[in-house]
ROMI-453458 format. One line per field, with one value per residue: residue in one letter; x, y, z of N, C-alpha, C in turn; residue number from 0. Coordinates in Angstrom, 2 decimals. Layout:
N
residu = [a; ...]
n_X = [X; ...]
n_Y = [Y; ...]
n_Z = [Z; ...]
ca_X = [X; ...]
ca_Y = [Y; ...]
ca_Z = [Z; ...]
c_X = [X; ...]
c_Y = [Y; ...]
c_Z = [Z; ...]
num = [NUM; ...]
% end
This chain:
87
residu = [m; d; k; t; r; t; p; a; e; d; d; a; v; t; e; a; a; v; l; r; q; l; l; a; l; h; p; t; q; l; s; v; e; e; l; l; r; e; i; a; t; d; p; e; d; f; a; e; r; d; a; i; e; l; a; l; r; d; l; a; a; a; g; l; l; h; r; n; g; d; l; l; l; p; s; r; a; a; l; r; f; d; e; l; l; g; d]
n_X = [25.49; 22.91; 20.98; 19.73; 16.82; 16.38; 14.24; 13.29; 13.59; 11.79; 9.43; 9.37; 9.03; 6.48; 4.97; 5.35; 4.05; 1.41; 0.84; 1.24; -0.88; -3.13; -2.82; -2.98; -5.62; -7.06; -9.68; -11.10; -12.15; -10.80; -11.63; -10.06; -10.16; -10.66; -8.28; -6.47; -7.27; -6.51; -3.67; -2.42; -0.86; -1.96; -4.72; -5.70; -3.57; -1.87; 0.61; 0.99; -1.31; -0.83; 1.55; 0.59; -1.31; 0.42; 1.86; -0.18; -0.68; 1.81; 2.05; -0.13; 0.70; 2.84; 1.55; 0.68; -1.53; -5.07; -7.37; -10.70; -12.71; -13.13; -12.34; -9.90; -7.71; -5.42; -3.40; -3.52; -0.90; 0.43; -0.85; -0.07; 2.72; 2.82; 1.78; 3.81; 5.92; 4.97; 3.95]
n_Y = [-0.86; 1.40; 1.86; 4.61; 5.15; 6.50; 9.09; 8.11; 5.36; 4.98; 5.58; 3.45; 1.29; 1.85; 1.71; -1.01; -2.19; -1.36; -2.55; -5.26; -5.66; -5.18; -7.26; -9.48; -9.41; -9.61; -11.14; -9.02; -5.69; -2.80; 0.25; 3.48; 4.43; 2.06; 0.69; 2.40; 2.02; -0.63; -0.72; 1.52; 2.86; 4.94; 5.95; 8.54; 10.23; 12.77; 12.63; 9.88; 9.20; 10.77; 9.61; 7.10; 7.80; 8.93; 6.63; 5.13; 6.72; 6.53; 3.75; 3.34; 4.89; 3.37; 1.23; -0.82; -0.85; -0.25; 2.41; 2.86; 5.21; 5.50; 2.98; 0.37; -1.82; -4.47; -4.46; -6.45; -7.05; -6.83; -8.88; -11.10; -11.04; -11.50; -14.08; -15.43; -15.19; -16.67; -18.12]
n_Z = [15.30; 14.81; 11.91; 10.30; 8.47; 5.20; 3.81; 1.34; 1.68; 3.78; 2.40; 0.57; 2.31; 3.29; 0.90; 0.29; 2.49; 2.08; -0.44; 0.18; 2.00; 0.38; -1.48; 0.22; 1.08; -1.23; -3.08; -2.01; -2.07; -0.78; 0.88; 1.01; 3.63; 5.06; 4.52; 5.79; 8.47; 8.71; 8.41; 9.55; 12.45; 13.93; 12.62; 12.44; 12.47; 10.83; 9.42; 9.04; 7.56; 5.30; 4.33; 3.57; 1.64; -0.27; -0.92; -2.12; -4.36; -5.69; -6.11; -7.79; -9.96; -10.78; -11.80; -10.15; -8.54; -8.64; -8.51; -7.90; -7.67; -4.34; -3.81; -3.62; -5.36; -6.13; -9.10; -12.14; -12.83; -10.36; -8.97; -10.49; -10.13; -7.37; -7.38; -8.76; -6.96; -4.87; -1.70]
ca_X = [25.17; 21.59; 20.95; 18.56; 16.31; 16.18; 12.82; 12.97; 13.45; 10.51; 8.38; 9.35; 8.46; 5.03; 4.42; 5.34; 3.00; 0.12; 0.65; 1.07; -2.23; -4.09; -2.67; -3.43; -7.08; -7.68; -10.33; -11.83; -11.74; -10.79; -11.66; -8.87; -10.36; -10.46; -6.85; -5.85; -7.54; -5.80; -2.20; -1.88; -0.82; -2.97; -5.31; -6.01; -2.30; -1.71; 1.83; 0.75; -2.30; -0.16; 2.48; -0.19; -1.86; 1.53; 2.13; -1.25; -0.43; 2.99; 1.74; -1.01; 1.52; 3.69; 0.70; 0.54; -2.87; -6.11; -8.33; -12.01; -13.29; -12.47; -11.98; -8.54; -7.45; -4.14; -3.50; -3.20; 0.56; 0.78; -1.35; 0.79; 4.00; 2.59; 1.62; 5.12; 6.75; 4.43; 4.05]
ca_Y = [0.51; 1.55; 2.56; 5.44; 5.06; 7.74; 9.26; 7.20; 4.02; 5.00; 5.52; 2.09; 0.44; 2.11; 1.14; -2.46; -2.55; -1.14; -3.57; -6.57; -5.73; -5.33; -8.61; -10.45; -9.38; -9.78; -10.21; -7.94; -4.32; -1.94; 1.70; 4.11; 4.47; 0.69; 0.42; 3.17; 1.33; -1.90; -0.67; 2.68; 2.79; 5.92; 6.39; 9.98; 10.96; 13.34; 12.14; 8.50; 9.23; 11.33; 8.60; 6.06; 8.40; 9.01; 5.25; 4.77; 7.46; 5.99; 2.39; 3.48; 5.39; 2.26; 0.19; -1.93; -0.86; 0.53; 3.11; 3.07; 6.10; 5.30; 1.56; 0.01; -3.22; -4.67; -4.64; -7.80; -7.22; -7.08; -10.22; -12.09; -11.02; -12.18; -15.48; -15.95; -15.27; -17.71; -17.84]
ca_Z = [14.99; 14.21; 10.64; 10.12; 7.09; 4.45; 3.44; 0.23; 2.26; 4.50; 1.38; 0.03; 3.36; 3.31; -0.33; 0.43; 3.45; 1.41; -1.48; 0.85; 2.56; -0.72; -2.03; 1.22; 1.20; -2.54; -3.99; -1.32; -2.38; 0.41; 0.71; 1.59; 5.08; 5.58; 4.45; 6.86; 9.74; 8.70; 8.51; 10.27; 13.90; 14.32; 11.35; 12.47; 12.41; 9.49; 8.75; 8.62; 6.46; 4.14; 3.81; 2.91; 0.41; -1.23; -1.36; -3.05; -5.60; -6.37; -6.57; -8.96; -11.06; -11.22; -12.37; -9.21; -7.97; -9.30; -7.66; -8.51; -6.66; -3.05; -3.67; -4.02; -5.64; -6.81; -10.55; -12.61; -12.76; -8.95; -8.62; -11.16; -9.43; -6.10; -7.71; -9.12; -5.75; -4.01; -0.25]
c_X = [23.80; 21.68; 19.64; 18.12; 16.18; 14.68; 12.40; 12.78; 12.15; 9.34; 8.25; 8.74; 6.94; 4.37; 4.31; 4.24; 1.61; -0.14; 0.46; -0.35; -3.27; -4.03; -3.21; -4.95; -7.81; -8.48; -11.16; -11.27; -11.85; -10.99; -10.37; -8.99; -10.17; -8.98; -6.12; -6.06; -6.76; -4.31; -1.64; -1.90; -1.87; -3.57; -5.65; -4.75; -2.05; -0.53; 1.64; -0.23; -1.65; 0.79; 1.74; -0.81; -0.78; 1.88; 1.08; -1.03; 0.72; 2.77; 0.82; -0.21; 2.42; 2.88; 0.48; -0.78; -3.79; -6.97; -9.60; -12.80; -12.48; -12.00; -10.62; -8.46; -6.12; -4.36; -3.22; -1.71; 1.00; 0.34; -0.47; 2.16; 3.90; 2.47; 2.98; 6.03; 6.30; 4.56; 4.55]
c_Y = [0.56; 2.34; 3.34; 5.36; 6.44; 7.89; 8.33; 5.78; 3.92; 4.87; 4.10; 1.12; 0.61; 1.53; -0.38; -2.91; -2.42; -2.26; -4.94; -6.71; -5.92; -6.72; -9.66; -10.53; -9.54; -11.08; -9.11; -6.59; -3.50; -0.49; 2.24; 4.12; 3.09; 0.33; 1.16; 2.49; 0.03; -1.75; 0.50; 2.43; 3.72; 6.49; 7.88; 10.83; 11.45; 12.75; 10.71; 8.43; 9.72; 10.32; 7.51; 6.58; 8.53; 7.63; 4.81; 5.45; 6.84; 4.57; 2.42; 3.95; 4.29; 1.12; -1.00; -1.93; 0.03; 1.18; 3.31; 3.90; 5.94; 3.86; 1.27; -1.46; -3.36; -4.88; -6.10; -8.07; -7.54; -8.48; -11.31; -12.17; -11.76; -13.69; -16.14; -16.10; -16.40; -17.34; -19.04]
c_Z = [14.30; 12.92; 10.55; 8.67; 6.49; 4.18; 2.30; 0.73; 3.05; 3.52; 0.83; 1.04; 3.40; 2.06; -0.22; 1.38; 2.83; 0.40; -0.86; 1.40; 1.47; -1.34; -1.06; 1.28; -0.13; -2.56; -3.31; -1.73; -1.11; 0.01; 1.32; 3.11; 5.71; 5.58; 5.57; 8.21; 9.84; 8.98; 9.30; 11.78; 14.48; 13.04; 11.30; 12.36; 10.99; 8.75; 8.24; 7.45; 5.18; 3.50; 3.05; 1.62; -0.67; -1.78; -2.37; -4.40; -6.38; -6.87; -7.79; -10.17; -11.63; -11.83; -11.46; -8.46; -8.78; -8.23; -8.47; -7.51; -5.39; -2.87; -4.28; -4.34; -6.36; -8.30; -10.91; -12.54; -11.33; -8.53; -9.25; -10.49; -8.10; -6.31; -8.03; -7.89; -4.84; -2.54; 0.49]
num = [0; 1; 2; 3; 4; 5; 6; 7; 8; 9; 10; 11; 12; 13; 14; 15; 16; 17; 18; 19; 20; 21; 22; 23; 24; 25; 26; 27; 28; 29; 30; 31; 32; 33; 34; 35; 36; 37; 38; 39; 40; 41; 42; 43; 44; 45; 46; 47; 48; 49; 50; 51; 52; 53; 54; 55; 56; 57; 58; 59; 60; 61; 62; 63; 64; 65; 66; 67; 68; 69; 70; 71; 72; 73; 74; 75; 76; 77; 78; 79; 80; 81; 82; 83; 84; 85; 86]
% end
């Protein structure tokens, strides 16, 4: 039986994808537009852009990423967590 994801689960998947990409490319700082091109299926699609913008807002509010103007980078907490998990 297929399980349909809730909107909250969709949001969590998008947040995880955004954070994984920022961590994978660190120390490179990405702009929002570069991030959209990296992870969006269709960077021009409003719903996809909106979901990614919401993920950025929520990750910043949680202290997992920093925005410096249009540039994005993972926070020290996110980097340390990634380091502890290892790959």
